[in-house]
N, CA, C and O atoms as a GROMACS GRO file, in nm:
protein
  556
    1MET      N    1  11.566   9.134  10.620
    1MET     CA    2  11.583   9.193  10.751
    1MET      C    3  11.643   9.053  10.810
    1MET      O    4  11.751   9.065  10.868
    2GLN      N    5  11.585   8.915  10.804
    2GLN     CA    6  11.726   8.827  10.846
    2GLN      C    7  11.835   8.812  10.845
    2GLN      O    8  11.881   8.762  10.947
    3GLN      N    9  11.917   8.842  10.748
    3GLN     CA   10  12.052   8.906  10.714
    3GLN      C   11  12.123   8.962  10.844
    3GLN      O   12  12.232   8.936  10.896
    4LYS      N   13  12.007   9.061  10.880
    4LYS     CA   14  12.097   9.158  11.014
    4LYS      C   15  12.050   9.109  11.119
    4LYS      O   16  12.115   9.139  11.219
    5TYR      N   17  11.942   9.030  11.143
    5TYR     CA   18  11.879   9.021  11.290
    5TYR      C   19  11.842   8.886  11.306
    5TYR      O   20  11.796   8.813  11.219
    6LYS      N   21  11.858   8.867  11.389
    6LYS     CA   22  11.868   8.689  11.432
    6LYS      C   23  11.741   8.656  11.532
    6LYS      O   24  11.757   8.714  11.639
    7TRP      N   25  11.639   8.591  11.526
    7TRP     CA   26  11.568   8.515  11.612
    7TRP      C   27  11.482   8.398  11.591
    7TRP      O   28  11.446   8.368  11.477
    8LEU      N   29  11.454   8.344  11.672
    8LEU     CA   30  11.396   8.172  11.705
    8LEU      C   31  11.291   8.164  11.632
    8LEU      O   32  11.199   8.246  11.636
    9PRO      N   33  11.298   8.033  11.537
    9PRO     CA   34  11.206   8.017  11.444
    9PRO      C   35  11.061   8.055  11.497
    9PRO      O   36  10.990   8.123  11.423
   10GLN      N   37  11.020   8.022  11.598
   10GLN     CA   38  10.920   7.988  11.679
   10GLN      C   39  10.831   8.148  11.680
   10GLN      O   40  10.710   8.159  11.699
   11TYR      N   41  10.914   8.247  11.659
   11TYR     CA   42  10.858   8.380  11.657
   11TYR      C   43  10.855   8.446  11.528
   11TYR      O   44  10.835   8.567  11.521
   12ASP      N   45  10.878   8.361  11.407
   12ASP     CA   46  10.871   8.414  11.276
   12ASP      C   47  10.701   8.472  11.240
   12ASP      O   48  10.685   8.578  11.178
   13HIS      N   49  10.627   8.420  11.270
   13HIS     CA   50  10.468   8.437  11.247
   13HIS      C   51  10.420   8.557  11.324
   13HIS      O   52  10.330   8.629  11.281
   14ALA      N   53  10.497   8.585  11.471
   14ALA     CA   54  10.422   8.689  11.518
   14ALA      C   55  10.545   8.812  11.471
   14ALA      O   56  10.513   8.930  11.487
   15ILE      N   57  10.678   8.781  11.417
   15ILE     CA   58  10.727   8.895  11.356
   15ILE      C   59  10.697   8.902  11.228
   15ILE      O   60  10.781   8.978  11.182
   16LYS      N   61  10.628   8.868  11.145
   16LYS     CA   62  10.597   8.873  11.044
   16LYS      C   63  10.455   8.958  11.021
   16LYS      O   64  10.425   9.026  10.923
   17LYS      N   65  10.369   8.929  11.158
   17LYS     CA   66  10.239   8.996  11.157
   17LYS      C   67  10.279   9.135  11.186
   17LYS      O   68  10.226   9.231  11.130
   18ILE      N   69  10.359   9.144  11.263
   18ILE     CA   70  10.382   9.285  11.368
   18ILE      C   71  10.463   9.372  11.239
   18ILE      O   72  10.424   9.487  11.223
   19TRP      N   73  10.581   9.319  11.141
   19TRP     CA   74  10.635   9.358  11.037
   19TRP      C   75  10.499   9.396  10.930
   19TRP      O   76  10.504   9.511  10.885
   20ASN      N   77  10.410   9.332  10.897
   20ASN     CA   78  10.294   9.345  10.804
   20ASN      C   79  10.210   9.480  10.841
   20ASN      O   80  10.176   9.566  10.759
   21ALA      N   81  10.182   9.481  10.987
   21ALA     CA   82  10.080   9.583  11.029
   21ALA      C   83  10.158   9.721  11.063
   21ALA      O   84  10.103   9.829  11.087
   22LYS      N   85  10.320   9.689  11.061
   22LYS     CA   86  10.393   9.832  11.065
   22LYS      C   87  10.392   9.906  10.891
   22LYS      O   88  10.375  10.024  10.859
   23CYS      N   89  10.409   9.818  10.826
   23CYS     CA   90  10.446   9.842  10.669
   23CYS      C   91  10.296   9.891  10.631
   23CYS      O   92  10.288   9.986  10.553
   24ALA      N   93  10.157   9.820  10.688
   24ALA     CA   94  10.016   9.867  10.624
   24ALA      C   95  10.007  10.027  10.699
   24ALA      O   96   9.972  10.128  10.640
   25LYS      N   97  10.038  10.021  10.808
   25LYS     CA   98  10.024  10.171  10.866
   25LYS      C   99  10.095  10.276  10.765
   25LYS      O  100  10.033  10.372  10.717
   26ILE      N  101  10.241  10.249  10.735
   26ILE     CA  102  10.347  10.330  10.678
   26ILE      C  103  10.251  10.379  10.532
   26ILE      O  104  10.234  10.492  10.488
   27LEU      N  105  10.200  10.253  10.482
   27LEU     CA  106  10.124  10.256  10.358
   27LEU      C  107  10.012  10.379  10.340
   27LEU      O  108  10.009  10.474  10.263
   28ARG      N  109   9.924  10.338  10.441
   28ARG     CA  110   9.801  10.428  10.481
   28ARG      C  111   9.849  10.577  10.491
   28ARG      O  112   9.784  10.670  10.444
   29ASN      N  113   9.946  10.589  10.545
   29ASN     CA  114   9.979  10.744  10.611
   29ASN      C  115  10.024  10.792  10.469
   29ASN      O  116   9.994  10.904  10.430
   30THR      N  117  10.081  10.726  10.412
   30THR     CA  118  10.133  10.778  10.273
   30THR      C  119  10.061  10.779  10.145
   30THR      O  120  10.106  10.846  10.052
   31MET      N  121   9.961  10.716  10.133
   31MET     CA  122   9.852  10.728   9.988
   31MET      C  123   9.776  10.832   9.995
   31MET      O  124   9.704  10.850   9.897
   32PRO      N  125   9.768  10.922  10.098
   32PRO     CA  126   9.673  11.079  10.084
   32PRO      C  127   9.794  11.168  10.015
   32PRO      O  128   9.772  11.245   9.922
   33THR      N  129   9.900  11.151  10.063
   33THR     CA  130  10.010  11.224  10.014
   33THR      C  131  10.022  11.193   9.869
   33THR      O  132   9.981  11.281   9.793
   34VAL      N  133  10.075  11.072   9.812
   34VAL     CA  134  10.090  11.052   9.708
   34VAL      C  135   9.944  11.072   9.592
   34VAL      O  136   9.957  11.100   9.473
   35ARG      N  137   9.842  11.056   9.646
   35ARG     CA  138   9.753  11.112   9.543
   35ARG      C  139   9.720  11.292   9.570
   35ARG      O  140   9.656  11.349   9.480
   36GLN      N  141   9.756  11.358   9.669
   36GLN     CA  142   9.745  11.486   9.666
   36GLN      C  143   9.832  11.535   9.557
   36GLN      O  144   9.793  11.596   9.457
   37ASP      N  145   9.954  11.503   9.584
   37ASP     CA  146  10.094  11.552   9.493
   37ASP      C  147  10.028  11.516   9.332
   37ASP      O  148  10.040  11.604   9.248
   38LEU      N  149   9.979  11.426   9.304
   38LEU     CA  150   9.961  11.345   9.150
   38LEU      C  151   9.838  11.458   9.141
   38LEU      O  152   9.828  11.517   9.034
   39TYR      N  153   9.759  11.485   9.228
   39TYR     CA  154   9.627  11.575   9.152
   39TYR      C  155   9.646  11.778   9.193
   39TYR      O  156   9.601  11.872   9.129
   40LYS      N  157   9.694  11.778   9.269
   40LYS     CA  158   9.742  11.931   9.284
   40LYS      C  159   9.842  11.965   9.259
   40LYS      O  160   9.864  12.085   9.240
   41LYS      N  161   9.948  11.862   9.249
   41LYS     CA  162  10.096  11.946   9.182
   41LYS      C  163  10.144  11.847   9.045
   41LYS      O  164  10.252  11.828   8.989
   42GLN      N  165  10.024  11.804   9.027
   42GLN     CA  166  10.103  11.728   8.918
   42GLN      C  167  10.207  11.652   8.884
   42GLN      O  168  10.241  11.615   8.772
   43VAL      N  169  10.266  11.627   9.010
   43VAL     CA  170  10.385  11.497   9.039
   43VAL      C  171  10.361  11.372   9.057
   43VAL      O  172  10.269  11.352   9.135
   44ARG      N  173  10.420  11.263   9.003
   44ARG     CA  174  10.368  11.104   9.015
   44ARG      C  175  10.490  11.111   9.118
   44ARG      O  176  10.577  11.198   9.124
   45ALA      N  177  10.476  11.000   9.196
   45ALA     CA  178  10.538  10.980   9.312
   45ALA      C  179  10.658  10.867   9.249
   45ALA      O  180  10.606  10.778   9.181
   46LYS      N  181  10.770  10.860   9.259
   46LYS     CA  182  10.915  10.826   9.203
   46LYS      C  183  10.928  10.685   9.261
   46LYS      O  184  10.966  10.584   9.202
   47ARG      N  185  10.885  10.699   9.405
   47ARG     CA  186  10.915  10.547   9.482
   47ARG      C  187  10.801  10.439   9.423
   47ARG      O  188  10.836  10.321   9.433
   48ILE      N  189  10.685  10.460   9.370
   48ILE     CA  190  10.576  10.360   9.325
   48ILE      C  191  10.622  10.345   9.201
   48ILE      O  192  10.656  10.446   9.140
   49PRO      N  193  10.631  10.210   9.136
   49PRO     CA  194  10.659  10.171   8.986
   49PRO      C  195  10.547  10.203   8.933
   49PRO      O  196  10.445  10.208   9.001
   50ARG      N  197  10.548  10.235   8.783
   50ARG     CA  198  10.475  10.318   8.719
   50ARG      C  199  10.350  10.212   8.689
   50ARG      O  200  10.254  10.257   8.627
   51GLN      N  201  10.350  10.109   8.720
   51GLN     CA  202  10.241   9.987   8.665
   51GLN      C  203  10.133  10.019   8.778
   51GLN      O  204  10.012  10.034   8.759
   52VAL      N  205  10.214  10.030   8.919
   52VAL     CA  206  10.106  10.023   9.061
   52VAL      C  207  10.092  10.197   9.081
   52VAL      O  208  10.007  10.233   9.162
   53MET      N  209  10.165  10.292   9.017
   53MET     CA  210  10.061  10.432   8.997
   53MET      C  211   9.961  10.422   8.939
   53MET      O  212   9.851  10.452   8.985
   54THR      N  213   9.990  10.362   8.788
   54THR     CA  214   9.894  10.362   8.683
   54THR      C  215   9.731  10.271   8.754
   54THR      O  216   9.617  10.317   8.747
   55GLU      N  217   9.764  10.165   8.804
   55GLU     CA  218   9.644  10.109   8.854
   55GLU      C  219   9.602  10.212   8.967
   55GLU      O  220   9.480  10.225   8.965
   56LEU      N  221   9.650  10.272   9.044
   56LEU     CA  222   9.628  10.347   9.170
   56LEU      C  223   9.540  10.466   9.081
   56LEU      O  224   9.432  10.505   9.125
   57GLU      N  225   9.586  10.510   8.978
   57GLU     CA  226   9.488  10.624   8.899
   57GLU      C  227   9.384  10.591   8.885
   57GLU      O  228   9.289  10.647   8.940
   58ARG      N  229   9.377  10.505   8.818
   58ARG     CA  230   9.236  10.396   8.742
   58ARG      C  231   9.147  10.411   8.871
   58ARG      O  232   9.057  10.495   8.874
   59ILE      N  233   9.174  10.326   8.980
   59ILE     CA  234   9.104  10.328   9.100
   59ILE      C  235   9.053  10.451   9.121
   59ILE      O  236   8.932  10.463   9.104
   60TRP      N  237   9.124  10.560   9.158
   60TRP     CA  238   9.093  10.686   9.190
   60TRP      C  239   9.003  10.777   9.090
   60TRP      O  240   8.904  10.846   9.116
   61ALA      N  241   9.070  10.753   8.965
   61ALA     CA  242   8.938  10.804   8.894
   61ALA      C  243   8.821  10.722   8.868
   61ALA      O  244   8.750  10.774   8.782
   62SER      N  245   8.774  10.606   8.916
   62SER     CA  246   8.679  10.511   8.938
   62SER      C  247   8.563  10.575   8.986
   62SER      O  248   8.573  10.625   9.098
   63GLU      N  249   8.438  10.588   8.919
   63GLU     CA  250   8.273  10.661   8.984
   63GLU      C  251   8.289  10.593   9.132
   63GLU      O  252   8.264  10.653   9.237
   64ASP      N  253   8.336  10.455   9.124
   64ASP     CA  254   8.253  10.409   9.285
   64ASP      C  255   8.340  10.475   9.383
   64ASP      O  256   8.284  10.525   9.481
   65TYR      N  257   8.521  10.487   9.369
   65TYR     CA  258   8.593  10.544   9.436
   65TYR      C  259   8.533  10.669   9.490
   65TYR      O  260   8.528  10.681   9.612
   66LYS      N  261   8.477  10.781   9.400
   66LYS     CA  262   8.434  10.905   9.369
   66LYS      C  263   8.315  10.907   9.494
   66LYS      O  264   8.309  10.984   9.590
   67ALA      N  265   8.241  10.816   9.464
   67ALA     CA  266   8.120  10.812   9.555
   67ALA      C  267   8.150  10.760   9.674
   67ALA      O  268   8.102  10.805   9.777
   68LYS      N  269   8.219  10.675   9.671
   68LYS     CA  270   8.293  10.637   9.832
   68LYS      C  271   8.333  10.741   9.884
   68LYS      O  272   8.318  10.730  10.006
   69CYS      N  273   8.396  10.877   9.845
   69CYS     CA  274   8.468  10.942   9.887
   69CYS      C  275   8.386  11.059   9.935
   69CYS      O  276   8.429  11.134  10.023
   70GLU      N  277   8.235  11.080   9.862
   70GLU     CA  278   8.179  11.175   9.874
   70GLU      C  279   8.114  11.156  10.005
   70GLU      O  280   8.101  11.235  10.098
   71ILE      N  281   8.072  11.023   9.991
   71ILE     CA  282   8.016  10.956  10.164
   71ILE      C  283   8.071  11.000  10.271
   71ILE      O  284   8.009  11.061  10.358
   72VAL      N  285   8.217  10.968  10.275
   72VAL     CA  286   8.301  10.986  10.368
   72VAL      C  287   8.331  11.110  10.385
   72VAL      O  288   8.396  11.123  10.489
   73LYS      N  289   8.311  11.221  10.322
   73LYS     CA  290   8.341  11.388  10.306
   73LYS      C  291   8.208  11.417  10.388
   73LYS      O  292   8.212  11.478  10.495
   74ALA      N  293   8.089  11.367  10.331
   74ALA     CA  294   7.953  11.392  10.414
   74ALA      C  295   7.932  11.376  10.578
   74ALA      O  296   7.890  11.454  10.662
   75ASN      N  297   7.984  11.226  10.585
   75ASN     CA  298   7.978  11.168  10.705
   75ASN      C  299   8.095  11.260  10.821
   75ASN      O  300   8.063  11.279  10.938
   76ARG      N  301   8.202  11.300  10.774
   76ARG     CA  302   8.331  11.393  10.845
   76ARG      C  303   8.223  11.525  10.891
   76ARG      O  304   8.217  11.577  11.002
   77ALA      N  305   8.148  11.556  10.778
   77ALA     CA  306   8.090  11.729  10.810
   77ALA      C  307   7.931  11.696  10.885
   77ALA      O  308   7.847  11.785  10.903
   78SER      N  309   7.912  11.561  10.920
   78SER     CA  310   7.798  11.539  10.976
   78SER      C  311   7.749  11.597  11.110
   78SER      O  312   7.790  11.524  11.201
   79THR      N  313   7.688  11.685  11.150
   79THR     CA  314   7.633  11.697  11.289
   79THR      C  315   7.577  11.572  11.390
   79THR      O  316   7.587  11.559  11.512
   80THR      N  317   7.502  11.469  11.264
   80THR     CA  318   7.463  11.392  11.382
   80THR      C  319   7.554  11.259  11.400
   80THR      O  320   7.532  11.158  11.466
   81GLY      N  321   7.669  11.294  11.316
   81GLY     CA  322   7.765  11.134  11.352
   81GLY      C  323   7.849  11.162  11.455
   81GLY      O  324   7.855  11.278  11.497
   82GLY      N  325   7.919  11.068  11.506
   82GLY     CA  326   8.029  11.104  11.574
   82GLY      C  327   8.071  11.204  11.604
   82GLY      O  328   8.106  11.257  11.499
   83THR      N  329   8.103  11.310  11.737
   83THR     CA  330   8.153  11.439  11.728
   83THR      C  331   8.296  11.447  11.672
   83THR      O  332   8.360  11.341  11.672
   84GLN      N  333   8.361  11.569  11.620
   84GLN     CA  334   8.473  11.595  11.580
   84GLN      C  335   8.551  11.614  11.695
   84GLN      O  336   8.493  11.635  11.802
   85HIS      N  337   8.695  11.611  11.689
   85HIS     CA  338   8.757  11.656  11.794
   85HIS      C  339   8.910  11.708  11.723
   85HIS      O  340   8.950  11.652  11.621
   86LYS      N  341   8.970  11.794  11.773
   86LYS     CA  342   9.130  11.858  11.733
   86LYS      C  343   9.229  11.765  11.787
   86LYS      O  344   9.348  11.792  11.799
   87GLY      N  345   9.155  11.614  11.832
   87GLY     CA  346   9.304  11.558  11.908
   87GLY      C  347   9.406  11.477  11.821
   87GLY      O  348   9.508  11.429  11.871
   88ARG      N  349   9.369  11.464  11.680
   88ARG     CA  350   9.434  11.417  11.570
   88ARG      C  351   9.430  11.282  11.595
   88ARG      O  352   9.324  11.230  11.630
   89SER      N  353   9.546  11.209  11.579
   89SER     CA  354   9.525  11.050  11.656
   89SER      C  355   9.613  11.026  11.755
   89SER      O  356   9.673  10.919  11.756
   90ILE      N  357   9.640  11.145  11.879
   90ILE     CA  358   9.668  11.138  12.007
   90ILE      C  359   9.549  11.044  12.086
   90ILE      O  360   9.431  11.049  12.051
   91PRO      N  361   9.592  10.969  12.184
   91PRO     CA  362   9.494  10.917  12.227
   91PRO      C  363   9.428  11.026  12.374
   91PRO      O  364   9.497  11.107  12.436
   92ASN      N  365   9.324  11.003  12.391
   92ASN     CA  366   9.249  11.113  12.511
   92ASN      C  367   9.353  11.062  12.649
   92ASN      O  368   9.349  11.141  12.744
   93THR      N  369   9.430  10.958  12.664
   93THR     CA  370   9.503  10.924  12.777
   93THR      C  371   9.644  11.022  12.761
   93THR      O  372   9.702  11.082  12.852
   94GLU      N  373   9.666  11.019  12.671
   94GLU     CA  374   9.797  11.095  12.635
   94GLU      C  375   9.794  11.248  12.653
   94GLU      O  376   9.885  11.307  12.712
   95HIS      N  377   9.677  11.317  12.594
   95HIS     CA  378   9.599  11.436  12.636
   95HIS      C  379   9.595  11.449  12.785
   95HIS      O  380   9.626  11.554  12.841
   96LYS      N  381   9.558  11.344  12.849
   96LYS     CA  382   9.515  11.394  12.973
   96LYS      C  383   9.654  11.375  13.047
   96LYS      O  384   9.680  11.438  13.150
   97ARG      N  385   9.719  11.307  13.003
   97ARG     CA  386   9.862  11.289  13.075
   97ARG      C  387   9.915  11.440  13.033
   97ARG      O  388   9.904  11.510  13.134
   98ARG      N  389   9.957  11.500  12.945
   98ARG     CA  390   9.969  11.628  12.904
   98ARG      C  391   9.900  11.730  12.990
   98ARG      O  392   9.970  11.805  13.058
   99LEU      N  393   9.814  11.736  12.991
   99LEU     CA  394   9.730  11.840  13.054
   99LEU      C  395   9.746  11.855  13.213
   99LEU      O  396   9.761  11.959  13.278
  100ALA      N  397   9.737  11.696  13.265
  100ALA     CA  398   9.791  11.724  13.391
  100ALA      C  399   9.900  11.750  13.449
  100ALA      O  400   9.904  11.786  13.567
  101LEU      N  401  10.045  11.730  13.345
  101LEU     CA  402  10.156  11.801  13.365
  101LEU      C  403  10.150  11.958  13.364
  101LEU      O  404  10.213  12.023  13.447
  102GLU      N  405  10.070  12.017  13.265
  102GLU     CA  406  10.085  12.160  13.295
  102GLU      C  407   9.989  12.224  13.388
  102GLU      O  408   9.997  12.333  13.444
  103LEU      N  409   9.892  12.130  13.393
  103LEU     CA  410   9.791  12.177  13.530
  103LEU      C  411   9.893  12.157  13.657
  103LEU      O  412   9.899  12.251  13.736
  104GLU      N  413   9.969  12.048  13.680
  104GLU     CA  414  10.061  12.007  13.792
  104GLU      C  415   9.925  11.941  13.901
  104GLU      O  416   9.932  11.944  14.024
  105ARG      N  417   9.793  11.878  13.813
  105ARG     CA  418   9.704  11.837  13.897
  105ARG      C  419   9.658  11.721  13.783
  105ARG      O  420   9.692  11.727  13.665
  106ASP      N  421   9.569  11.608  13.848
  106ASP     CA  422   9.475  11.579  13.701
  106ASP      C  423   9.356  11.683  13.672
  106ASP      O  424   9.290  11.755  13.746
  107PRO      N  425   9.357  11.657  13.525
  107PRO     CA  426   9.258  11.741  13.474
  107PRO      C  427   9.082  11.693  13.497
  107PRO      O  428   9.072  11.570  13.499
  108SER      N  429   8.960  11.761  13.514
  108SER     CA  430   8.888  11.691  13.502
  108SER      C  431   8.832  11.660  13.386
  108SER      O  432   8.905  11.676  13.288
  109MET      N  433   8.652  11.593  13.351
  109MET     CA  434   8.659  11.563  13.229
  109MET      C  435   8.632  11.665  13.168
  109MET      O  436   8.685  11.656  13.057
  110PHE      N  437   8.565  11.784  13.181
  110PHE     CA  438   8.527  11.895  13.143
  110PHE      C  439   8.633  11.969  13.073
  110PHE      O  440   8.621  12.006  12.956
  111GLU      N  441   8.767  11.996  13.165
  111GLU     CA  442   8.922  12.047  13.101
  111GLU      C  443   8.952  11.975  12.999
  111GLU      O  444   8.994  12.035  12.900
  112LEU      N  445   8.937  11.819  12.993
  112LEU     CA  446   8.999  11.724  12.897
  112LEU      C  447   8.881  11.737  12.746
  112LEU      O  448   8.912  11.714  12.629
  113PHE      N  449   8.760  11.777  12.791
  113PHE     CA  450   8.712  11.780  12.695
  113PHE      C  451   8.701  11.903  12.585
  113PHE      O  452   8.676  11.902  12.465
  114LYS      N  453   8.742  12.050  12.714
  114LYS     CA  454   8.741  12.147  12.636
  114LYS      C  455   8.885  12.133  12.543
  114LYS      O  456   8.874  12.174  12.427
  115ARG      N  457   8.992  12.090  12.574
  115ARG     CA  458   9.111  12.074  12.521
  115ARG      C  459   9.116  11.995  12.393
  115ARG      O  460   9.198  12.020  12.305
  116THR      N  461   9.015  11.888  12.381
  116THR     CA  462   9.009  11.797  12.250
  116THR      C  463   8.920  11.855  12.146
  116THR      O  464   8.916  11.806  12.034
  117HIS      N  465   8.830  11.983  12.187
  117HIS     CA  466   8.696  11.995  12.125
  117HIS      C  467   8.691  12.165  12.098
  117HIS      O  468   8.600  12.220  12.036
  118LEU      N  469   8.772  12.215  12.140
  118LEU     CA  470   8.792  12.361  12.141
  118LEU      C  471   8.919  12.419  12.052
  118LEU      O  472   9.037  12.405  12.085
  119ASN      N  473   8.877  12.479  11.946
  119ASN     CA  474   8.954  12.588  11.848
  119ASN      C  475   9.001  12.635  11.945
  119ASN      O  476   8.928  12.667  12.039
  120ASP      N  477   9.155  12.656  11.948
  120ASP     CA  478   9.238  12.747  12.001
  120ASP      C  479   9.238  12.891  11.971
  120ASP      O  480   9.247  12.977  12.058
  121LYS      N  481   9.226  12.923  11.804
  121LYS     CA  482   9.264  13.028  11.757
  121LYS      C  483   9.126  13.110  11.746
  121LYS      O  484   9.118  13.233  11.753
  122THR      N  485   8.997  13.005  11.723
  122THR     CA  486   8.866  13.093  11.718
  122THR      C  487   8.790  13.071  11.832
  122THR      O  488   8.684  13.131  11.850
  123GLY      N  489   8.832  12.993  11.909
  123GLY     CA  490   8.758  12.997  12.062
  123GLY      C  491   8.613  12.924  12.082
  123GLY      O  492   8.529  12.924  12.172
  124LYS      N  493   8.622  12.863  11.961
  124LYS     CA  494   8.468  12.759  11.929
  124LYS      C  495   8.505  12.646  11.938
  124LYS      O  496   8.623  12.610  11.943
  125PHE      N  497   8.401  12.572  11.941
  125PHE     CA  498   8.401  12.422  11.944
  125PHE      C  499   8.421  12.382  11.794
  125PHE      O  500   8.427  12.468  11.706
  126THR      N  501   8.433  12.231  11.765
  126THR     CA  502   8.468  12.185  11.649
  126THR      C  503   8.376  12.170  11.608
  126THR      O  504   8.393  12.191  11.488
  127ASP      N  505   8.216  12.131  11.634
  127ASP     CA  506   8.088  12.119  11.580
  127ASP      C  507   8.007  12.173  11.689
  127ASP      O  508   8.049  12.216  11.797
  128GLN      N  509   7.862  12.162  11.640
  128GLN     CA  510   7.733  12.155  11.722
  128GLN      C  511   7.719  12.058  11.871
  128GLN      O  512   7.683  12.084  11.985
  129ARG      N  513   7.773  11.926  11.795
  129ARG     CA  514   7.758  11.852  11.916
  129ARG      C  515   7.852  11.852  12.035
  129ARG      O  516   7.820  11.807  12.144
  130ALA      N  517   8.003  11.921  11.999
  130ALA     CA  518   8.090  11.950  12.114
  130ALA      C  519   8.004  12.101  12.153
  130ALA      O  520   8.042  12.137  12.264
  131GLU      N  521   7.938  12.163  12.116
  131GLU     CA  522   7.900  12.291  12.193
  131GLU      C  523   7.779  12.256  12.269
  131GLU      O  524   7.768  12.294  12.386
  132LEU      N  525   7.704  12.198  12.221
  132LEU     CA  526   7.572  12.093  12.318
  132LEU      C  527   7.637  12.029  12.392
  132LEU      O  528   7.598  12.051  12.507
  133ALA      N  529   7.749  11.933  12.388
  133ALA     CA  530   7.815  11.884  12.501
  133ALA      C  531   7.818  11.958  12.628
  133ALA      O  532   7.766  11.947  12.739
  134HIS      N  533   7.904  12.043  12.565
  134HIS     CA  534   7.973  12.192  12.670
  134HIS      C  535   7.834  12.247  12.742
  134HIS      O  536   7.827  12.238  12.865
  135VAL      N  537   7.735  12.298  12.676
  135VAL     CA  538   7.609  12.367  12.757
  135VAL      C  539   7.544  12.264  12.842
  135VAL      O  540   7.499  12.294  12.953
  136SER      N  541   7.538  12.143  12.792
  136SER     CA  542   7.454  12.038  12.902
  136SER      C  543   7.550  12.025  12.993
  136SER      O  544   7.492  12.041  13.100
  137ILE      N  545   7.695  12.001  13.018
  137ILE     CA  546   7.797  11.996  13.140
  137ILE      C  547   7.772  12.134  13.195
  137ILE      O  548   7.699  12.127  13.294
  138CYS      N  549   7.805  12.251  13.165
  138CYS     CA  550   7.787  12.369  13.194
  138CYS      C  551   7.641  12.410  13.318
  138CYS      O  552   7.633  12.455  13.432
  139PHE      N  553   7.560  12.369  13.230
  139PHE     CA  554   7.422  12.447  13.289
  139PHE      C  555   7.321  12.329  13.322
  139PHE      O  556   7.210  12.354  13.367
   0.00000   0.00000   0.00000
């Protein structure tokens, strides 16, 4: 990277930190696809070295990893844990901004809640806690 771009030496640490954070995010977002391709499509990722892929397969096959996956799966399905929403990784501030543009006014908290917790296709809330919150707000 330093062959193409130049910066002052005092920024080395900050630039390296930002670079590593971006790389970590890309890797985090890529790994589920790599794992899914391996187990569902029986295709190994060509961009990952064989030794690394073999180690990943060993980790994914371990009982410890499978137990953690089951715990996380149960947490995601929990009705007592955090409420689920359909906003994906978009922050509520961005949902609010988009809704304000659509409505041509500031949306109420209730309108924002409905936007992020109501399934457009089924017309139902994402989980029981969201539905209970809706009922308590309305009545």
